[in-house]
VEXDREN-2710 file (C-alpha; in Angstrom, 1 decimal):
% VEXDREN-2710
k/r/px/py/pz
1/MET/0.0/0.0/0.0
2/VAL/1.2/3.4/-0.9
3/SER/1.4/5.7/2.2
4/SER/3.4/8.7/3.4
5/PHE/3.5/7.2/6.8
6/SER/6.3/4.8/6.8
7/LYS/7.6/5.1/10.4
8/LYS/7.4/2.2/12.8
9/VAL/4.8/1.9/15.3
10/ASN/5.7/3.7/18.6
11/LYS/7.0/1.2/21.2
12/LYS/5.1/3.0/23.9
13/VAL/1.8/2.4/22.1
14/LYS/-0.3/-0.7/23.5
15/LYS/-0.8/-3.6/21.2
16/VAL/-4.4/-3.4/21.0
17/ARG/-7.0/-2.9/18.2
18/VAL/-10.2/-1.0/18.0
19/LEU/-13.2/-1.3/15.8
20/LEU/-15.5/1.7/16.0
21/ILE/-18.9/1.3/14.3
22/GLY/-21.3/4.3/14.0
23/ILE/-25.1/3.9/13.6
24/ASP/-26.4/7.3/12.7
25/GLY/-29.3/8.2/15.0
26/ALA/-29.5/4.9/16.9
27/THR/-31.4/5.2/20.1
28/TRP/-32.0/2.8/23.0
29/SER/-35.7/3.5/22.9
30/ILE/-35.7/1.5/19.7
31/LEU/-32.8/-0.9/20.4
32/ASP/-33.8/-1.9/23.9
33/ASN/-37.0/-3.3/22.9
34/LEU/-35.6/-5.2/19.9
35/ILE/-32.6/-6.7/21.9
36/SER/-35.0/-7.8/24.8
37/ASN/-37.2/-9.5/22.3
38/GLY/-34.3/-11.5/20.6
39/TYR/-34.2/-9.6/17.4
40/LEU/-30.7/-8.4/17.6
41/PRO/-28.5/-11.3/18.8
42/ASN/-25.1/-9.6/17.8
43/LEU/-25.9/-6.4/19.7
44/CYS/-27.2/-8.5/22.6
45/LYS/-23.9/-10.3/22.7
46/LEU/-22.0/-7.2/23.0
47/LEU/-24.3/-5.8/25.8
48/ARG/-23.6/-8.9/27.9
49/SER/-19.9/-8.7/27.4
50/GLY/-19.4/-5.0/27.8
51/SER/-20.6/-1.6/29.2
52/TYR/-23.3/0.7/27.6
53/GLY/-25.3/3.8/28.1
54/ASN/-26.5/7.1/26.6
55/LEU/-24.1/9.2/24.7
56/GLU/-25.0/12.9/24.9
57/SER/-24.7/14.7/21.6
58/THR/-23.7/18.2/20.8
59/ILE/-26.0/21.2/20.6
60/PRO/-27.5/21.3/18.2
61/THR/-28.0/17.6/17.8
62/MET/-27.0/17.8/14.1
63/SER/-24.9/15.0/12.5
64/ALA/-22.3/17.5/11.3
65/ALA/-21.6/19.0/14.7
66/ALA/-21.8/15.6/16.4
67/TRP/-19.5/13.3/14.2
68/SER/-17.1/16.1/13.9
69/SER/-17.0/16.5/17.8
70/LEU/-16.8/12.7/18.2
71/TYR/-13.6/12.3/16.1
72/THR/-11.9/15.4/17.4
73/GLY/-12.9/15.2/21.1
74/VAL/-13.8/19.0/21.1
75/ASN/-16.9/21.2/21.0
76/PRO/-18.0/23.1/17.8
77/GLY/-16.3/26.3/19.1
78/LYS/-12.8/24.5/18.5
79/HIS/-13.6/22.7/15.3
80/SER/-15.8/25.3/13.8
81/VAL/-18.7/23.1/12.6
82/ILE/-22.3/23.0/13.4
83/ASP/-24.1/22.0/10.1
84/PHE/-23.3/20.8/6.7
85/ILE/-23.5/24.5/5.4
86/TYR/-22.3/27.6/7.3
87/HIS/-24.8/30.4/8.1
88/ASP/-23.4/32.5/5.2
89/GLY/-24.1/29.8/2.5
90/ARG/-20.7/28.1/2.4
91/VAL/-20.6/24.3/2.0
92/VAL/-18.7/22.6/4.9
93/SER/-15.9/20.1/4.2
94/SER/-13.2/18.4/6.2
95/LYS/-10.9/21.4/5.5
96/CYS/-13.2/23.5/7.5
97/ILE/-12.5/21.3/10.7
98/LYS/-9.7/23.1/12.4
99/THR/-8.4/20.6/14.8
100/THR/-6.5/17.2/14.9
101/LYS/-8.7/14.2/14.3
102/ILE/-8.4/10.8/16.0
103/TRP/-6.9/9.2/12.8
104/ASP/-4.4/11.9/12.5
105/ILE/-2.9/11.1/16.0
106/LEU/-3.1/7.3/15.4
107/SER/-1.3/7.6/12.1
108/LYS/1.4/9.7/13.5
109/GLU/2.1/6.9/16.0
110/GLY/2.5/4.5/13.2
111/LEU/-0.8/2.8/13.7
112/LYS/-2.8/1.5/10.6
113/CYS/-6.1/3.0/10.1
114/CYS/-9.2/2.4/7.9
115/ILE/-11.7/5.0/7.8
116/ILE/-15.1/4.5/5.8
117/ASN/-18.1/6.6/5.3
118/VAL/-17.6/9.1/8.1
119/PRO/-19.7/12.2/7.7
120/LEU/-17.8/15.3/6.9
121/THR/-14.6/13.8/5.7
122/TYR/-14.4/14.9/2.1
123/PRO/-11.7/15.6/0.9
124/PRO/-10.2/12.5/2.6
125/ASP/-7.4/12.9/5.0
126/LYS/-4.1/11.4/4.5
127/VAL/-3.7/8.5/6.8
128/ASN/-1.5/5.5/7.5
129/GLY/-4.0/3.2/5.7
130/ILE/-7.3/3.6/3.7
131/PHE/-9.8/6.6/3.8
132/ILE/-13.1/6.5/2.1
133/SER/-14.9/9.8/2.5
134/GLY/-18.5/10.2/3.8
135/TYR/-21.3/12.6/3.0
136/PRO/-21.3/15.2/1.8
137/LEU/-18.8/15.1/-1.2
138/SER/-18.3/16.1/-4.9
139/LEU/-19.3/13.5/-7.3
140/ASP/-17.7/15.4/-10.0
141/LYS/-14.2/14.6/-8.8
142/ASP/-12.4/11.2/-8.5
143/ASP/-10.8/12.4/-5.3
144/PHE/-13.0/10.9/-2.5
145/TYR/-10.7/8.1/-1.5
146/TYR/-7.0/7.9/-0.2
147/PRO/-4.6/6.5/-1.4
148/LYS/-5.1/6.5/-5.1
149/THR/-4.3/2.8/-5.3
150/ILE/-7.5/2.0/-3.5
151/LYS/-9.2/1.1/-6.7
152/LEU/-6.9/-1.9/-6.9
153/LEU/-8.1/-3.2/-3.6
154/SER/-10.5/-6.2/-4.1
155/ASN/-13.6/-4.5/-5.4
156/ILE/-13.5/-1.7/-2.9
157/GLY/-13.4/0.8/-5.7
158/ALA/-16.3/-0.6/-7.6
159/LEU/-18.4/-0.8/-4.6
160/TYR/-17.6/2.7/-3.5
161/ASN/-18.5/4.1/-6.9
162/ASN/-22.0/2.3/-6.9
163/PHE/-22.6/3.7/-3.3
164/TYR/-22.2/7.3/-4.2
165/LYS/-24.1/6.9/-7.6
166/LEU/-26.9/5.6/-5.5
167/ILE/-26.8/8.7/-3.3
168/ALA/-26.7/11.1/-6.2
169/LYS/-29.6/9.3/-8.0
170/VAL/-31.8/9.8/-5.0
171/GLY/-31.0/13.4/-4.1
172/ASP/-32.1/15.4/-1.1
173/TYR/-35.2/14.8/1.0
174/GLN/-37.5/17.1/-1.0
175/ASN/-36.8/15.2/-4.1
176/ILE/-37.4/12.1/-2.2
177/TYR/-40.8/13.1/-1.0
178/PHE/-41.9/14.9/-4.4
179/LYS/-40.1/13.0/-7.1
180/PHE/-40.1/9.4/-5.7
181/ASN/-42.2/8.1/-2.9
182/ARG/-41.0/6.9/0.5
183/TRP/-41.8/3.3/-0.3
184/ARG/-39.7/3.4/-3.3
185/PHE/-37.0/5.3/-1.2
186/LEU/-37.1/2.4/1.3
187/GLU/-35.5/0.2/-1.4
188/TYR/-32.6/2.7/-1.8
189/ILE/-32.0/2.7/2.0
190/TYR/-31.7/-1.0/2.0
191/LYS/-29.4/-0.7/-1.0
192/ALA/-27.3/1.9/0.7
193/CYS/-27.0/-0.1/3.9
194/PHE/-25.8/-3.2/2.0
195/LEU/-23.2/-1.1/0.2
196/GLU/-22.1/0.4/3.5
197/TYR/-21.7/-3.1/4.8
198/LYS/-19.8/-4.5/1.8
199/LEU/-17.4/-1.6/1.8
200/ALA/-16.5/-2.2/5.4
201/LEU/-16.4/-6.1/5.0
202/ASN/-14.1/-5.8/2.0
203/ALA/-11.7/-3.3/3.8
204/VAL/-11.5/-5.2/7.0
205/LYS/-10.5/-8.3/5.3
206/PHE/-7.8/-6.5/3.4
207/GLY/-5.4/-5.9/6.3
208/GLN/-4.8/-6.0/10.1
209/TRP/-6.0/-2.8/11.2
210/ASP/-5.2/-1.1/14.5
211/PHE/-8.1/1.3/14.1
212/PHE/-11.1/0.7/12.0
213/MET/-14.1/3.0/11.8
214/VAL/-17.2/2.8/9.6
215/VAL/-20.5/4.6/9.9
216/PHE/-23.8/3.4/8.8
217/ARG/-25.8/6.6/7.7
218/SER/-28.6/4.8/6.3
219/THR/-30.3/4.4/9.6
220/ASP/-30.8/8.1/9.8
221/ASP/-32.6/8.3/6.5
222/LEU/-34.9/5.3/7.6
223/GLN/-35.9/6.8/10.9
224/HIS/-36.6/10.2/9.2
225/PHE/-39.1/8.6/6.9
226/PHE/-40.3/5.5/8.7
227/TRP/-40.4/6.3/12.4
228/ASP/-44.2/5.8/12.3
229/TYR/-43.8/2.2/11.0
230/PRO/-42.2/0.2/13.9
231/ASN/-42.2/-3.1/12.0
232/ILE/-40.0/-1.5/9.2
233/LEU/-37.6/-0.3/11.7
234/ARG/-37.4/-3.7/13.3
235/ASP/-36.8/-5.5/9.9
236/PHE/-34.0/-3.0/9.1
237/TYR/-32.4/-3.3/12.4
238/ILE/-32.3/-7.1/12.1
239/LYS/-30.5/-6.9/8.9
240/LEU/-28.2/-4.4/10.2
241/ASP/-27.4/-6.5/13.3
242/GLN/-26.3/-9.3/10.9
243/TYR/-24.0/-6.9/9.0
244/ILE/-22.4/-5.8/12.3
245/GLY/-22.0/-9.3/13.4
246/SER/-20.1/-10.2/10.1
247/ILE/-17.8/-7.2/10.3
248/ILE/-17.1/-8.0/13.8
249/GLU/-16.3/-11.5/13.1
250/GLU/-13.9/-10.6/10.4
251/PHE/-12.2/-8.1/12.4
252/LEU/-11.7/-10.6/15.3
253/LEU/-10.4/-13.3/12.9
254/SER/-7.6/-11.1/11.6
255/ASN/-6.2/-10.8/15.2
256/LYS/-6.8/-13.8/17.4
257/CYS/-4.0/-13.1/19.8
258/GLY/-4.2/-9.5/20.6
259/GLU/-6.5/-7.4/22.6
260/ASN/-9.6/-6.3/20.7
261/TYR/-12.1/-3.5/21.6
262/ILE/-15.4/-3.0/19.9
263/ILE/-17.2/0.3/20.3
264/ILE/-20.7/1.1/18.9
265/VAL/-21.9/4.7/18.9
266/SER/-24.5/7.0/17.4
267/ASP/-24.2/10.8/17.0
268/HIS/-27.7/11.7/18.5
269/GLY/-31.0/10.0/19.5
270/PHE/-34.3/10.0/17.6
271/GLY/-38.1/10.4/18.2
272/PRO/-41.3/11.1/16.5
273/PHE/-41.5/14.2/14.4
274/PRO/-43.4/16.9/16.3
275/LYS/-47.2/17.3/15.5
276/ASN/-46.9/21.0/16.2
277/GLU/-44.4/23.8/15.5
278/ILE/-43.3/27.0/17.2
279/ASN/-43.3/29.9/14.9
280/LEU/-40.3/31.9/16.1
281/PHE/-41.2/34.8/13.9
282/ALA/-44.8/35.0/15.7
283/ILE/-43.0/35.2/19.0
284/LEU/-40.4/38.0/18.0
285/ASN/-43.2/39.8/16.2
286/TYR/-45.5/39.8/19.2
287/TYR/-42.7/41.3/21.4
288/LYS/-42.1/43.8/18.5
289/ILE/-38.6/42.6/17.8
290/VAL/-39.3/42.0/14.1
291/LYS/-42.3/43.0/11.9
292/ARG/-43.5/41.8/8.6
293/ARG/-42.2/44.1/5.8
294/SER/-44.6/45.2/3.0
295/MET/-42.6/43.2/0.3
296/GLN/-43.1/40.1/2.6
297/THR/-46.9/40.3/2.4
298/LEU/-46.5/39.9/-1.4
299/MET/-43.9/37.3/-0.9
300/THR/-46.2/35.1/1.3
301/ILE/-48.7/35.0/-1.5
302/GLY/-46.0/33.9/-3.8
303/TYR/-44.5/31.4/-1.4
304/SER/-47.8/29.8/-0.6
305/PHE/-48.6/29.5/-4.4
306/THR/-45.2/28.0/-5.1
307/ARG/-45.3/25.5/-2.3
308/THR/-48.7/24.3/-3.5
309/VAL/-47.9/23.9/-7.0
310/TYR/-44.5/22.4/-6.3
311/SER/-46.3/19.5/-4.5
312/LEU/-48.4/18.7/-7.7
313/LEU/-45.8/19.0/-10.3
314/PRO/-44.8/16.1/-12.7
315/ASN/-41.1/15.1/-12.5
316/PHE/-40.1/17.0/-15.6
317/LEU/-41.1/20.3/-14.2
318/LEU/-39.7/19.8/-10.8
319/THR/-36.3/21.2/-11.4
320/PHE/-37.6/24.5/-12.8
321/PHE/-40.0/25.0/-9.9
322/SER/-37.8/23.9/-7.2
323/LYS/-35.6/27.1/-8.0
324/ILE/-38.7/29.3/-7.6
325/TYR/-39.8/27.5/-4.5
326/ALA/-36.4/28.1/-2.9
327/LYS/-36.4/31.7/-4.0
328/PHE/-39.5/32.5/-2.4
329/SER/-38.9/30.6/0.6
330/LYS/-35.5/32.6/1.3
331/LYS/-37.0/36.1/0.5
332/ALA/-40.0/35.3/2.8
333/GLU/-37.6/34.5/5.6
334/ASN/-35.5/37.7/5.4
335/THR/-37.4/39.6/8.2
336/SER/-34.6/41.7/9.9
337/ASP/-31.0/42.9/9.1
338/ASN/-30.4/42.6/12.9
339/LEU/-31.0/38.8/13.2
340/ARG/-31.0/35.4/11.5
341/PRO/-32.9/32.5/12.7
342/LEU/-32.1/28.8/12.4
343/LYS/-33.9/25.7/13.6
344/PHE/-31.8/25.4/16.7
345/GLY/-30.6/29.1/17.3
346/ILE/-30.4/32.7/16.3
347/TYR/-27.8/35.0/15.1
348/VAL/-28.2/38.4/16.7
349/LYS/-25.9/41.3/16.1
350/ASP/-27.1/43.7/18.8
351/ILE/-26.2/42.5/22.4
352/SER/-29.1/44.2/24.2
353/LEU/-31.5/42.7/21.8
354/ARG/-29.7/39.3/22.3
355/LYS/-30.3/39.5/26.0
356/LYS/-33.9/40.4/25.5
357/ILE/-34.5/37.5/23.2
358/LEU/-32.8/35.0/25.5
359/LYS/-35.0/36.2/28.4
360/ILE/-38.3/35.9/26.2
361/LEU/-37.5/32.4/24.8
362/ASP/-36.4/31.1/28.3
363/LYS/-39.6/32.1/29.9
364/ILE/-42.3/31.8/27.3
365/THR/-45.0/29.1/28.2
366/LEU/-48.3/28.1/27.0
367/SER/-51.6/28.5/29.0
368/ASN/-51.1/25.1/30.6
369/LYS/-47.5/26.3/31.8
370/GLU/-45.7/24.1/29.5
371/LYS/-42.3/25.5/28.4
372/LEU/-41.8/25.7/24.7
373/PHE/-38.1/25.5/25.1
374/ILE/-36.3/22.9/27.4
375/LYS/-33.2/25.0/27.4
376/VAL/-32.1/28.3/26.0
377/PHE/-28.4/29.2/26.0
378/PRO/-26.1/32.2/25.3
379/LYS/-23.6/30.7/22.8
380/ASN/-20.7/31.1/25.4
381/GLU/-22.3/28.6/27.7
382/VAL/-22.4/26.0/25.1
383/TYR/-19.2/26.7/22.8
384/LYS/-15.7/27.5/23.9
385/GLY/-13.0/28.2/21.4
386/PRO/-11.6/30.4/18.6
387/PHE/-14.5/29.8/16.3
388/ASN/-17.4/30.9/18.7
389/TRP/-17.8/33.8/16.2
390/LEU/-19.3/31.2/13.8
391/MET/-21.8/29.9/16.2
392/PRO/-25.5/31.3/16.7
393/ASP/-25.5/33.8/19.4
394/ILE/-28.5/32.2/21.0
395/VAL/-28.9/28.3/21.1
396/PHE/-31.9/26.3/22.2
397/LEU/-33.5/22.9/22.7
398/PRO/-37.1/23.0/21.8
399/ASN/-39.7/20.9/23.7
400/PRO/-39.8/17.5/21.9
401/LYS/-43.6/18.1/21.3
402/TYR/-42.6/21.0/18.9
403/THR/-40.4/21.7/16.0
404/VAL/-39.2/25.3/15.3
405/THR/-40.0/27.4/12.1
406/TYR/-39.7/31.0/11.2
407/ASN/-42.8/31.8/9.2
408/PRO/-43.5/35.5/8.5
409/TRP/-46.6/34.5/6.5
410/VAL/-48.2/32.9/9.7
411/VAL/-49.5/34.9/12.7
412/GLN/-49.9/32.0/15.1
413/ILE/-47.2/31.2/17.5
414/ILE/-48.3/27.6/17.6
415/LYS/-49.7/25.6/14.7
416/LYS/-49.9/22.2/13.3
417/SER/-46.6/21.1/11.7
418/TYR/-46.4/20.4/7.9
419/SER/-43.6/18.0/7.2
420/TYR/-43.1/14.8/5.0
421/LEU/-40.6/13.4/7.7
422/THR/-42.1/11.2/10.5
423/GLY/-39.0/11.0/12.8
424/SER/-36.7/13.8/14.1
425/HIS/-33.6/14.2/16.2
426/HIS/-33.6/17.9/16.9
427/SER/-34.8/17.5/20.5
428/HIS/-33.3/14.1/21.1
429/PRO/-29.6/14.5/22.2
430/GLU/-29.1/11.0/23.7
431/GLY/-27.5/8.6/21.4
432/ILE/-25.9/5.2/22.2
433/VAL/-22.4/4.0/23.4
434/LEU/-21.4/0.4/23.9
435/ILE/-18.0/-0.7/24.6
436/THR/-16.6/-4.3/25.0
437/GLY/-13.2/-5.8/25.3
438/PRO/-10.6/-6.7/28.1
439/ASN/-10.8/-4.8/31.2
440/ILE/-14.3/-3.5/30.3
441/LYS/-17.1/-4.1/32.8
442/ARG/-19.5/-6.8/31.6
443/SER/-23.4/-6.3/31.5
444/TYR/-22.9/-2.7/33.0
445/ARG/-25.1/0.3/32.3
446/LEU/-23.6/3.6/32.8
447/GLY/-25.0/5.5/35.7
448/LYS/-24.5/8.9/34.0
449/ASN/-24.5/9.8/30.4
450/ALA/-21.1/9.9/28.4
451/LYS/-20.6/12.7/26.1
452/ILE/-19.7/12.6/22.4
453/TYR/-16.4/14.3/23.2
454/ASP/-15.5/11.3/25.3
455/ILE/-15.1/8.9/22.7
456/MET/-11.8/10.3/21.1
457/PRO/-9.8/10.5/24.5
458/THR/-11.3/7.0/25.4
459/ILE/-9.8/5.5/22.3
460/LEU/-6.5/7.2/22.9
461/TYR/-6.5/5.9/26.4
462/LEU/-6.9/2.3/25.1
463/PHE/-3.8/2.7/23.0
464/GLY/-1.9/4.2/25.8
465/ILE/-1.5/7.4/23.9
466/PRO/-1.4/10.6/25.7
467/ILE/-4.5/12.8/25.4
468/PRO/-4.0/16.4/24.2
469/GLU/-4.9/18.7/27.0
470/TYR/-7.1/20.8/24.6
471/VAL/-9.6/18.0/24.4
472/ASP/-13.0/18.9/26.0
473/GLY/-14.0/15.1/26.6
474/ASN/-12.7/12.7/29.3
475/VAL/-12.0/9.0/29.4
476/ILE/-15.2/7.1/30.0
477/TYR/-13.6/5.8/33.4
478/GLU/-16.9/4.1/34.4
479/VAL/-16.7/1.3/31.8
480/PHE/-13.2/0.2/33.0
481/ASP/-12.3/-2.2/35.8
482/GLU/-10.8/-0.4/38.8
483/ASN/-7.6/-2.4/38.9
484/PHE/-7.0/-1.5/35.2
485/LEU/-7.5/2.2/35.8
486/LYS/-5.0/2.0/38.9
487/SER/-2.3/0.3/36.8
488/ASN/-2.9/2.4/33.7
489/PRO/-3.1/6.2/34.7
490/VAL/-4.2/8.6/32.0
491/LYS/-1.4/10.6/30.4
492/TYR/-1.9/13.9/28.7
493/SER/0.2/15.9/26.3
494/LYS/0.6/19.7/25.5
495/GLU/0.2/19.2/21.8
496/PRO/-1.5/22.3/20.3
497/TYR/-5.0/21.6/18.8
498/LEU/-4.8/24.4/16.0
499/ASP/-2.3/25.1/13.3
500/ILE/-1.2/28.7/13.9
501/ARG/-1.3/29.6/10.2
502/SER/-4.9/28.3/9.7
503/HIS/-5.8/30.2/13.0
504/VAL/-4.4/33.5/11.7
505/LYS/-6.1/33.1/8.5
506/SER/-9.5/32.4/10.1
507/VAL/-9.1/35.6/12.3
508/LYS/-8.3/37.8/9.2
509/GLN/-11.4/36.5/7.5
510/ILE/-13.5/37.8/10.4
511/TRP/-12.1/41.3/10.0
512/LYS/-12.3/41.2/6.3
513/ARG/-16.0/40.6/6.2
514/LYS/-19.0/41.0/8.4
515/LEU/-21.2/38.2/9.2
516/LYS/-23.9/37.8/6.6
517/PHE/-27.4/37.8/8.2
END
């Protein structure tokens, strides 16, 4: 294999191997029932031989922020990512993540790494092994894998190309809903899951990996569209459990003598899509913070017309009218030069206005005294780092009964929600973590939630590699035997997390342009 990492493995590194499997959106609210009824024998076996519990996600509970924090060990204020698109319209890529990733550290120590389908890893990083980028990526370029010789590896290249051709054919969620139908989309989800599995299985057979990571994103799509069909969720997880069992079996077969650790994680939880929505515009309009502009009255009519027509269009007209739909939507939402709303927060320029909105959202309740928002934070309570300027000034977790919209064309604060999705994760921060291996407690459920930042330092601890002091997470001490912890104290390093040149460049960008609202 061609690789720029030719140095020998650091002798101080422990001779262990770690298999990390990500199941996007997996939640114990689904898995507990399936495991207890005998549907998932492989996950059940892991539970009995290891420790498990809730894995608290980032705020917001978005995949981009969560996976980035999982493999860097830091909060979004340090790695700069909260969504797949920045608030000013720039598309996020792996180059936007401004801190060291777990595979960077392991490769530097001479350990062999294989990374497959992890979100926000395009373009791929150079590692001591194989890297196959995950969503989102550019399909116009043949540059989403490393090294270039990967096409020579036992069908991996062919499978990889088929996988992303499949994704490109389906498109985004609106196209799925309007152009296909969700039952046809279910076939694509099964195909995507199978290709994720085959990619991982072929790669794990190829070599003795010290660290192997694969993410199954198909579960997220499944739960967004079929949360209202428990039997469909059950059947899909049965198949996924079989795939996971095969990957684990191959991983263990390639290293019968050494110590093997298996970690299963998800980036956030999941639940039913709320039946009602909170109209953030109506709240701010009631308190006279924003008001509808005259232009928006006209845009409201255009938006409503476009939305209705769009849902009735035949396939050959969808592309044309989708552009009009997006144009009306964007113009209708531009209600103030002083703030910009999101589903999980608000950018507010004026500090006094920021404090006022914080107070309003934190205290607003319905007539039955039910709070609309579980928690409302100023950004400095959630994010800490040099990229806090990219984060929303106000961040919130809505009541799980409600989704958040910003509709200048609607006067009600609470109204019935309109969505083609049946499942959501915006108010469900609790994902899963399951760890099994030598020195791990058996059949043990964590007494308190682990945090998504904890996975990266825990993996470094398993290898005996010092944990950088900048990392926000901690080793998940609770899963380890006490004697092991006593004989293996945690070590730390003073390695800087940010390249000075990239930091200076980012700071200059702040001064060169104002934040776009």
